[in-house]
C-alpha positions in Angstrom: -1.7 -6.2 -15.1 0.9 -3.6 -15.2 3.8 -3.2 -11.8 4.5 0.2 -11.4 7.0 2.0 -9.1 7.0 3.6 -6.2 3.2 3.8 -5.3 1.9 6.1 -2.1 0.5 3.5 0.0 -1.6 6.3 1.4 -4.8 5.8 -0.5 -4.6 2.5 0.4 -4.7 2.2 4.4 -7.5 4.0 6.1 -4.3 5.5 8.7 -3.2 7.6 5.6 0.2 6.6 6.4 2.1 8.3 3.3 4.6 4.7 2.7 5.6 3.4 -0.8 5.2 0.4 -2.4 8.6 -0.5 -3.8 6.3 -2.3 -6.7 2.8 -2.3 -7.3 0.4 -4.7 -8.6 -3.9 -5.2 -8.8 -5.0 -8.3 -8.6 -9.1 -7.5 -10.4 -8.9 -11.7 -10.8 -8.1 -14.7 -9.8 -5.6 -15.0 -13.2 -4.1 -11.6 -11.7 -3.8 -13.1 -8.5 -1.8 -16.2 -10.2 0.4 -14.6 -12.5 1.0 -12.3 -9.8 1.9 -14.8 -6.9 4.4 -16.2 -10.7 6.2 -13.2 -11.4 9.8 -13.7 -11.0 12.2 -10.7 -9.9 10.2 -9.8 -7.0 11.2 -12.3 -3.8 9.5 -10.3 -1.4 5.7 -10.1 -2.4 3.6 -8.4 0.5 -1.3 -8.8 0.3 -3.4 -5.6 0.5 -6.4 -5.8 0.9 -8.8 -2.8 2.5 -5.7 -1.6 4.2 -8.3 -1.0 7.3 -6.9 -3.0 9.8 -2.9 -2.0 10.0 0.3 -0.4 10.5 2.7 0.5 7.9 5.5 1.7 9.6 8.1 1.7 6.5 7.9 1.9 3.3 7.0 -1.7 2.0 10.2 -3.4 -0.2 8.1 -5.7 -2.2 6.2 -5.6 -4.5 2.2 -5.0 -3.3 0.2 -6.8 -4.4 -3.7 -4.8 -4.1 -6.7 -7.8 -3.7 -8.8 -5.6 -5.7 -11.5 -9.2 -6.7 -15.4 -8.6 -7.1 -19.3 -10.1 -7.1 -21.6 -10.8 -4.9 -22.8 -14.3 -6.0 -26.6 -16.5 -4.2 -25.3 -19.6 -4.5 -28.7 -21.1 -2.6 -31.3 -20.4 -1.7 -34.6 -21.3 0.7 -37.7 -20.6 1.7 -35.8 -18.8 5.1 -31.5 -18.9 4.4 -29.6 -17.4 1.9 -26.1 -18.5 0.9 -23.5 -16.1 -0.1 -20.2 -16.1 -1.9 -18.5 -13.1 -1.8 -15.5 -12.4 -3.4 -12.6 -11.0 -1.3 -12.5 -7.2 -2.4 -15.9 -5.8 -1.8 -16.0 -3.2 1.2 -17.5 -4.9 3.8 -20.1 -2.4 4.8 -21.5 -1.8 1.1 -21.9 -5.8 1.0 -23.7 -5.2 4.6 -25.8 -2.4 3.5 -26.1 -4.9 0.3 -27.4 -8.2 2.1 -30.0 -5.8 4.3 -31.8 -4.3 1.4 -31.9 -7.7 -0.1 -33.9 -8.5 2.7 -30.8 -10.7 4.2 -30.2 -11.3 7.9 -27.0 -11.2 10.0 -24.3 -9.3 9.2 -26.1 -6.2 10.5 -24.9 -5.8 13.8 -21.2 -5.7 11.8 -22.4 -2.4 9.9 -19.7 0.2 9.1 -16.5 -2.4 10.0 -13.8 -0.6 7.9 -12.0 -3.0 5.4 -13.0 -5.7 2.6 -14.8 -8.8 2.8 -11.4 -11.2 2.7 -9.6 -10.3 5.6 -12.9 -10.2 7.9 -12.3 -14.0 8.8 -8.5 -13.6 9.3 -9.8 -10.8 12.1 -12.8 -13.3 13.2 -14.4 -9.7 13.0 -17.4 -9.0 15.5 -19.3 -6.1 16.7 -21.8 -5.8 19.2 -22.5 -9.3 20.0 -22.1 -10.9 16.4 -19.3 -12.2 15.1 -18.2 -13.1 11.6 -18.8 -16.6 12.2 -21.5 -17.4 13.5 -22.7 -16.6 9.9 -19.8 -18.3 8.3 -19.8 -21.6 6.1 -16.3 -21.2 4.3 -13.6 -19.3 2.3 -11.7 -19.8 -0.4 -8.0 -18.8 -0.4 -5.2 -19.6 -2.5 -1.7 -21.2 -1.5 0.5 -18.7 -2.0 3.7 -21.6 -3.4 1.5 -23.9 -5.4 -1.1 -21.2 -6.3 -3.5 -23.6 -5.9 -7.6 -22.5 -4.2 -8.6 -24.7 -0.9 -11.7 -24.1 0.4 -11.7 -23.6 4.6 -14.6 -24.6 6.5 -15.8 -22.7 9.8 -13.9 -25.8 11.9 -11.3 -25.3 9.3 -10.6 -21.5 10.4 -10.2 -21.7 14.0 -12.0 -19.4 15.2 -11.1 -17.5 18.5 -11.9 -14.1 19.7 -10.2 -11.6 16.9 -8.0 -15.2 15.7 -8.1 -17.7 13.2 -5.8 -20.3 11.0 -5.1 -17.4 9.4 -3.0 -15.1 11.9 -1.8 -18.1 12.9 -0.4 -21.2 11.4 -1.8 -20.1 7.8 0.2 -16.7 8.3 1.6 -16.0 5.0 0.3 -18.9 2.8 -3.0 -18.1 2.0 -4.6 -15.5 0.2 -8.2 -15.3 1.0 -10.7 -14.7 -2.4 -13.5 -15.6 -1.6 -16.5 -15.7 1.5 -19.0 -17.8 1.6 -22.2 -17.0 4.3 -25.3 -18.0 5.6 -28.0 -15.8 6.0 -31.7 -15.2 7.2 -34.4 -14.7 5.0 -36.9 -14.6 7.7 -37.4 -15.1 11.5 -34.6 -13.2 11.8 -32.1 -13.9 15.2 -31.9 -10.3 16.2 -29.5 -9.2 18.8 -30.1 -5.8 20.3 -28.7 -6.9 23.7 -25.5 -5.6 23.4 -23.8 -2.4 24.0 -26.1 0.9 22.8 -27.8 -1.1 20.7 -31.2 -0.9 22.5 -31.1 2.7 24.1 -30.3 4.1 20.5 -32.9 2.4 19.3 -35.5 3.9 21.9 -33.6 7.1 20.9 -35.1 6.4 17.4 -38.7 5.9 18.7 -38.2 2.3 17.5 -39.8 -0.9 19.7 -39.8 -3.7 17.2 -36.5 -3.2 15.4 -35.9 -4.5 11.7 -32.9 -5.7 10.6 -32.5 -2.9 8.9 -33.1 -0.7 11.6 -30.7 -1.9 13.8 -28.5 -1.8 11.6 -28.7 1.9 11.8 -28.9 1.9 15.9 -25.1 0.2 15.1 -24.4 3.1 12.4 -25.2 6.0 14.0 -23.9 4.6 17.8 -20.1 3.8 15.7 -20.7 7.1 13.7 -20.6 9.0 17.5 -17.5 6.7 18.9 -15.3 6.5 15.3 -14.0 9.2 13.4 -14.0 8.1 9.8 -10.6 7.0 8.1 -11.4 9.9 5.0 -11.3 12.7 7.9 -9.4 10.9 10.3 -6.5 8.5 9.9 -7.6 6.0 11.9 -7.4 1.4 12.2 -10.6 1.3 14.4 -9.9 -0.4 17.8 -6.3 -0.4 17.3 -6.6 -2.9 21.2 -7.6 -5.9 21.6 -9.8 -6.3 24.9 -8.5 -7.8 27.3 -9.4 -11.9 28.7 -8.3 -12.3 32.2 -8.3 -15.5 34.4 -10.8 -15.9 37.2 -7.9 -15.3 39.3 -6.4 -12.5 38.1 -10.2 -11.0 37.9 -11.0 -11.4 41.5 -7.6 -9.1 42.4 -8.4 -6.5 40.1 -12.2 -5.6 40.3 -11.9 -6.3 44.3 -9.2 -2.7 43.3 -10.8 -1.2 41.0 -14.9 -2.8 41.7 -16.5 0.7 39.0 -14.7 -1.1 35.6 -17.3 -2.4 33.8 -16.2 -6.6 32.6 -17.7 -9.2 31.0 -17.8 -12.7 31.9 -16.5 -15.2 28.9 -16.1 -18.4 30.4 -16.3 -19.4 34.4 -12.7 -19.1 34.0 -12.2 -16.4 32.2 -13.7 -12.3 32.3 -13.0 -9.1 29.8 -12.3 -6.3 30.5 -12.9 -3.2 28.2 -9.4 -2.2 26.8 -11.0 1.1 26.1 -11.6 1.6 30.3 -8.1 1.0 30.7 -6.3 3.3 28.5 -9.0 6.2 29.3 -7.6 5.8 32.9 -4.7 6.1 32.2 -5.3 9.4 31.0 -4.9 8.7 27.0 -8.1 9.6 26.0 -8.4 12.7 23.5 -4.0 13.4 24.4 -2.5 14.0 21.2 1.6 13.7 20.9 2.7 15.3 17.4 0.8 14.1 14.5 0.0 10.4 16.6 -2.8 10.8 19.1 -5.9 8.9 20.9 -9.3 9.9 19.7 -11.4 12.4 22.3 -14.4 9.9 22.0 -13.1 6.2 22.6 -9.2 5.9 23.9 -9.4 2.1 21.4 -8.7 4.5 18.6 -5.4 5.3 17.6 -5.4 8.5 15.2 -3.4 10.2 13.0 -4.2 14.1 12.7 -2.1 14.6 9.6 1.5 13.2 9.5 2.1 11.4 11.8 4.1 8.3 10.5 4.0 4.7 10.9 6.4 4.5 13.5 5.1 7.6 16.1 1.5 5.9 15.5 3.6 2.4 16.7 5.7 4.3 19.6 2.5 5.6 21.5 0.7 2.4 21.1 3.9 1.3 22.7 3.9 4.2 26.0 0.1 2.9 25.5 0.4 -0.8 26.5 3.6 0.2 29.4 1.3 2.5 31.3 -1.4 -0.2 31.5 0.7 -3.1 32.6 2.0 -0.5 34.7 -1.0 0.6 36.3 -3.2 -2.6 36.6 -1.2 -6.0 35.3 -3.0 -6.3 32.8 -1.1 -6.5 29.6 -3.2 -5.5 26.5 -2.1 -6.0 22.5 -2.6 -4.5 18.8 -5.7 -6.0 17.0 -4.3 -4.2 14.0 -1.5 -6.2 11.9 1.7 -4.2 12.4 3.9 -3.9 9.3 7.2 -2.8 9.8 
């Protein structure tokens, strides 16, 4: 394990921000992780995984520890289900494709989500009616101060909408090293009712889809809406969809009856942030090299040489305009690294 200096992080974050790491090490094993956390002379340490849910706004004056833990293992198996342990450094989408190739169902709606498996529980990632918690069993995480491993159950993780223990009380205290899922082998619970999946399957001429068909439909939908980070720097959806109270919702929908919305509970509704942003006229706009994607207003993009601060300034501008026009507060889904 070698510590290097002044390493560009451009290829380590999906926004393609050309910030520098003051110091950098690659973490390829649990032993590397323990040793890295115990290194003296580096008071500031920064954990970096797939770099997909973050916006770096400046050089990182710390020891950047790139989590590259690899491995996929069948822990337990029955006729109907399989329990898998996936190491944190495994690419999420490639891991999902691997589960489908093996006939395991449950993650297909979350195909093509960028990033690595270890960061998925932090955000409780989700797409098209399915969230990570739906198939989650547990995860292992290393305590940063003591370098001991702890197993977190689903209850321990306190999952919420794009939220978890690791974004709140556990923030900065643990590094997730592996995630364990329970997936189906037979009688898959297929979710095709959310979003445009049914329409895409119909377009593909499929009436009785397999889990692989659902994955292909999701991939096609996402590719039509979302830019490839390798071509146009982005971090997927930049903003969370706001959840408002029924009182706020009644006032909002009376003024904007055409607005899409989703009932969460009897007392709360979700409003698509992309719709709010588009109504403010931002979709497809460009401000220097910072911009909003032409097909999806939720996605902020780097057209080439935008700095993280320029993209953040654009995000603040969008937040202000949405609040001014609709009285609704939206907030970033990505982690802002300052």
